[in-house]
N, C-alpha and C positions, 0 to 999 in steps of 0.2 A: 468544870460543869457549866460554866457560863454560856457556852455555845451549844449545849446539848439541845436546847429548844429549837435552835436553827436546824440542827441535823435531823431531828425528828420531824419537824415541819416540812423538810424537803421531801419526805415520803409523800406528803399530801400535796405540796405545791406542784409537783410534776405529775399528779395523778388525775386531775380533772381539768376541765377547760378553764375555769376562772382561776384556779389555783396557780396558774402560771404567774399571776401577779403576786410577787413575794413582798408586797408593800404593806400588807395588813397582818394583824394578829388574829388568833382564834379562827383560822381559816377552815377548821374542821366543820364549822357551821355551814359551809357551802357544799359539803358532800351530799350528793343527790340521793334521797331515800326512795324506795319503792321500785319493785321489779317492773311494774308497768311503765313508769317513767324511764327506767333503764333501757327498756326495749324501744322507746320512742325518741331516742336521742336526747333525753332529759328535757323535753319540751312539755311543760305542764301548767304554766301560769294561767292559761286561758282554758284549761281542762278542769283541774281541781274539783272533781265531783265525787270524792270519797274522803275517808278519814285523813288521807295524806294531804288534803287541802290545808290542814293546819300548818304544814311546812311550805307548800308551794304557793298558796294564795289563800289566806284565811277567809277572804270574801266569798270563796266558793262554798263555804260551809252554810251560808245563809240560804242557799237554794235546796238544801238537803233536809229530809225528814227522818225520823227514827233514830236509832242508835247503832253505832258501828265501832268495832275494835279492829285495828290493823297492826301488823308486825312484819319486820323484815330482818333477815340475817344475810351477811355476805362476808366471805373471806376477802379482806381488802388488800389490793395490790399483790396478788399471788406471785407476780414476777419478781418481787423484791424480798418478801419474807413469808414464812408460813404461820406466824403467830400474830398477824394483824387481822383484826376483825371489827366489823361495824354492826351495831344493833339499833333498831328503830322500833318504837312502840307508839301508836297514836290512838286517840279516842275522840269521839264526838257524839253529842246528844242534842236533839232539838226540843225546845220548849215553846209551845204555840204562842204564848203571850210575851215571851222574852227574846227569842232568837235561838241561835245555836252556840253551845259551849263545847269547846274541844281542847286539844293540847297534844303534846308529844314529848317523848324522852329520847335523847340520842346518847349512845355510848360508843366510843371509839377506843379500842385497846391497841396500844402501840407496841406491845410485846415487851420482852425482857431485855434490859440494857445492862451493860457492864459498867460499874462505877470505877473510875480511875482517879488517881491523885494528880497533882499538877506536874509530876515528873513521869507520869504514865504507869504508875504502879496500880495493879488491879486490887480493888477494895471490896469486891463482892458484886452482887447484882441487885436490880430493882426493876419494878414494873411502872411504865408510864401509861397514862390514859387521859381521856377528855370526855366530858359529859355535859349535857345541857337539858334543861327543863323549860318548856314553853306552855303557856296557857293562852287559849284562843277564844275570841268572841266575834260573832258575825250576825248581822241582821240585814233584812231587805230594806232598801230605800224606796223601791217601787217594784213592780212585778218583774222587771228585767234588770234591775240594778241592785248591787249589794256592796257592802264594805265590810272589812274585817280587820281585827287588831290582834297582835301577839305581844305578850310580855314574857321575857325570858331571862333566865339566869344560867350562866355557864361556869364550869370549873375545869381548869386544866392542871393536871398533875404530871409534871415532867420529871422532877427529881425532888426528894425529900429535903436535902440540904445542899448548900453551895459548897464549892471546893475552895480549899486554901483559906484566904482572908475574906472571902465573900460572906456576907451576912444575909440571913433570911432563907426562904425556901423557894424552890423553883416551881411555885404554884401560883395560880391566878384565879380569882373569883370576880366575875363581871356580870353586868346586866345590860339589857337592851330591849328594843321593841321593833316590831314590823308593822307595816300598814299595807293593806291591799284593797283593790277595787276590781269589780267584775261587771261587765255590761253585756247582756245577751241581746241578740237581734240588733247588733250595732252596724249601721249602714245598710246591711243586707239581712234578710231572714236567715237564720241558722249560722250567723257569724258572731262569734263571741270575742270580746276584747278583755284582756286581763292585764293589770298593772300591779306590781309588787315592789316595795322598797323594804329591804330586810337589813337587820343588824345595825340599827341606829343606836348609838350609845357612846360612852366615854372610851378613852384609849385603854388598851390591854397592856399590863406591865407585869413582870415577874420580879426578879431580885432587884433590878435597877430601874426605878421609875423614869429616869432620864432616857432610857431606851424603850419607852413605851411605844407600841404600834397602834394605829387606828383599827377599830373593828372593821371587818370586811363588809362595809355598807355596800349594798348591791341593788341596782335597779334592773328589774326584769319587765319587759314588755312582750306580750304574747297575743297571738290570734289563733282561733280554732274555728275552722269552717267545715260544716257538714255537707260534703258533696252529695252523699246519698243518705236519706233519712226516712226509711220506710219501716214497717213493722218487723220485717225479718232481715233486713240488710241495712247496715249503717257503715258509712265510710267517712272518716274525718282526716283532714290534714291540719297539722299544727306547726307553728313556728314561734320560737322565742328568740329574743336578742337580749344579751346581758351586758351591763356596763358597771364596772366596779367604781364606786364613787369615793375613790381615794386619790388625793393629789399628792404625788411624791416627787421629790427632786433629789438628784445625786449631788455629790461634791461638785461645785461649779464656781468658776472665777467670774462672778456676775459683773464686776466693774473693770475687767480686762487689765488688771495691774500685774498679772503674772503670779499672783499668790492667792491662796484660799485663806480667808480670815485675816487675822493680824490686827483687828480693831475690836473695841467693845460695842455695846448696843448704842452708845451715844456718839460713835464715830471717832473715839479717841484711840490712838495707836496703843495696841496691847498685844505684844507678840504671843502667839499661841492661842489667841481668842478666836471665836468662830464667825465674827462679823466683818464686813468691809467698811470703808470709811463713810458709807451712807447708812450704816446701821442695819444692813440687810444680811440675813443669815446666808453663809456660803457653804456650810457643811451639809451633808445629806439630812433632809428633814421632810416632814409631811405637814400639810395644812390641817387645822382643826376641822371637825366635822361640819360646823356651820359655814365654813368657807369651802370645804371640799365638795359640798353638794353642788357648787357652781364651778369652782376652779378645776375639778377633775375632768371637765369636758375640754379644757384647753391647756392643761399642764404639759402635755407632750407636743404641743403645737405653738400656740400663741405665747404662752408663758414660759415654756420649757427652754432649756439651753442645751448645748452640746454636752454629752456625757464625758466628763473629764477623767483622765487617768492621772491620779495624783502621784507625784514623785517627790521624795524627801530631798531637800537641797543640802548644800554644803553645811549650812548652819542649822539644819533641822526644819527649815521652813518648807511649806508645801508649795512647790514650784510648778507652774503651768507652762507648757510649751518650751520654747528655746531652740526649736529646729525649723528650718525653712525648706521649701521645695520649689524648684524652678521648672515650670511646665514646659519650658523650651527644651529641656533635656529629658522629656518624658519618654523613657525607654519602652514602656508598654503602650504608649500612644492611646491611653484611655482617659486622660484628663484627671486621673486620680493619683494621689501621692503613694509612693512605694518606699519602703524602708531603705532600699538600696539607693534611692534617689534623694534621700534626706541629707541635709547639711547642717551641722550644729552652728548656731549663731555665735559669732566671735566678737569680742569687745563690746558686748551689749548686756543690758540687765533687764530683768522682768519689768514690764511697764513701758520700756522704750519703744519708739515707733517701729524700729527694725527688729524688735524681738520676735522670734519665730512663733507661729501659732500652732505648730504641730509638735508631737513628741517624737522620740526616735523610732517609734513603730509606725509612723505615718498617720497617726490619729489626730484629728483636730481637737484642740483642748480649750479654745477660747469660749467662754460662756456666752452664747448668743443663740437666739431662736431663729436666726436667719436661715439656717440649714435644715430646719424642721418644716414639716408641712402637715396639712390636715390628715394626710394618709397615715401619719404616725399615730394619730388619735384613733382613726377608724380601725387600724390594725388590732387595737386592744379590745374591740367588740367581740363577743363570743356568740356564735350562731348555733342554735339547736333547732332541728326540724324532725318531724316524724309523721307517720301515717298509721292509722288504726282501723281495722275492719272487724265489725261484729256481725256474727250470724245469730240473729235473734238476740237473746240476752244471756247466751250460754257459752259462746266460744269466740275468742278474739285472736287475731294475728297482728303483729306489729313490726314495724321497721323504722329506723331513724338514723340520724347522722348528726354529730356535733363537731364543730370546727372552731379552732382557736389558732389564729395565725401566729400571735406572739408566743404562745406556749408550744407551738409546733405540734398540735394535736388535731388529728382528723380521723375519728373513729366511727365506723358504722355500727349500728346496734340492731338486735333482733329480739323478738319476744312473743310469748303466747299468754293467753288468759282463759280461765275456766270459771264459770259461775253456776252454782246449783244449790237450791234450798237454803239460801242465805249465806252460803260459804263461797269464798272466792280464792283462787290460787293463781298467782302470776309468776312468770319466769322471764328474766331479762338477761341477755348475753351481749357483752361488748367485744367486738372483734378489733384487732389492730395488728400492726406490724410486729414481727418477732422482736422481743426485747423491750417493747413498750410496757410500762408498769401496769396499765389497765387491760392489756391483752388477756383474753380468756377469763375476764371477770364475770362471774355468774351471780345474779341476784335472785333471791326467793322471797316471795311475799305471801302473806295469808290475810284475808279479810273475813270478818264475821259480822253480819247484820242481824240485829234482834230487836 
């Protein structure tokens, strides 16, 4: 059962744009709520003008009056299973001398799982789920500026007990907070800027604290421009860009000695240990949050190295490289190594000057950032765009698109909205290629103002 959490989280990792980053824990916190957002390509950071603002950008609550209740239901990832569903409930209330108080509850049901022993014997079934509670506060800084804060606690229940010799439960309770800012009439009239940093907090761990993952700290920057803003017709275009503030490194031979690890933190030789002779970690790891806020911008470019494929050596050591390639015999004439053109290094040892830098599959394995570029970092940005047209205050049609190059996700979205007598209904639909987990996902939302 130790790997159950990874299997379950894969349902989510491949389901939304940001979740293609499997470097973080509690990634269910990034599932986008609201059918309105779902119809606009999930671009909402600079919109945030209803109760869903407690999730998208709590700063948006500061501009709202009155009281509102909102809720959403969606059968999640219908292409993967029929017993996954996501529920969202939000509330906000304005107090003239205090500001706006709000919050939301998230519940994600991961369905029924089969419990097995270490030898594959079926031991019954259990249900996995994840939930989170957030409390929001927002107030105006000036007529056009607002800030907002969220404090949250989350609980993940993957499995009740570990398997075999594992101790503890496959559950995790964590806390974190969000901070948001909104500026209306920014640079131009009817142009709104939104900034949100979410899920700031300590690492998430289950049975083994040594395998803790950072929270999915995420930066969202959005703009919302009202192209048409009249009494009966309103047309807005919105755009968000998201950056996961998690710095992650794979197993890498940072000192080019042909091995991963082999030393302790003080640089003393220690077979099987995780450090190199400079005391730098060479096994897969992530930076703590206070560093990742900065290093996450350059970990796949300036700081990152080649993603190494570790092979166990004759004596159990993790050996890097050992194969060479002569471009003068490049059969494909493309300047790239091919497995059929690789030659194993003879009479040489890891760390020697003539030790091959490739593995037998033609992949470069020496830990160096020389083969990386800024484009590696830019590829991880997630882009959300949308358009919304309102006729009066009663009917809306929406369309959007979100794109994640790393996660290979490019889905158009569509939606409609209705408002009458304080009630609101929204529908959002995600279109995609056949077989994609999010294809044919339908979101339904209800808002009540009183």
